[in-house]
N, C-alpha and C positions, 0 to 999 in steps of 0.2 A: 424504493428508498430514494430520497432526494439527496443529490450530491452537488455542492457548490462548485462551479467550474471557474468563475472569475468574479472579482469584486472591483468596482470602479465608481468614481464620482461623476455625477452629471447634474448640473444646475443646483449644486449644493445638497444633493441627495445621494445616498449610497445605493448603487444598483448591484444586483447579484444575478449572474446567469446560472440557472439550475438545470440539472439533468435528472431524469427518472431512470434508475438502473435496477437490475435484479442482482440478487446474491449469487454466489457461486454454487454450483451443484456439488454433491458429495464427492463425486469422482474428481472434480477439479481441486477440491480442498485436499484430497489425499496427495495429489501430485505436488501441490504447493507445500504441504507439510514435509514431504520427503526432501524436497529441494532445500527447505529452510533448515532441516536437521543436518543435511550434508554440509551446507555452508557453515553452520555452527561448529561442526566437528573439524572442518578445515581451519576455521579461525582459531579454535582452541589449540590445535596442533601447531599452528604458526606462532601463537603466543608462547607456548611452551618452548619451542625451538629457539626463539630469540630472547629468552630470559637469561 
């Protein structure tokens, strides 16, 4: 996958720095999903507490 790292102007033209990257492996996705779910639960509890 190509990912843009930066955009800039040079001599009236737009330049882009690109990087070639790989997607996450399945075990990496599981860890990220668990962290995301935990953060969502904490945010939900904080919202309810301060209502």
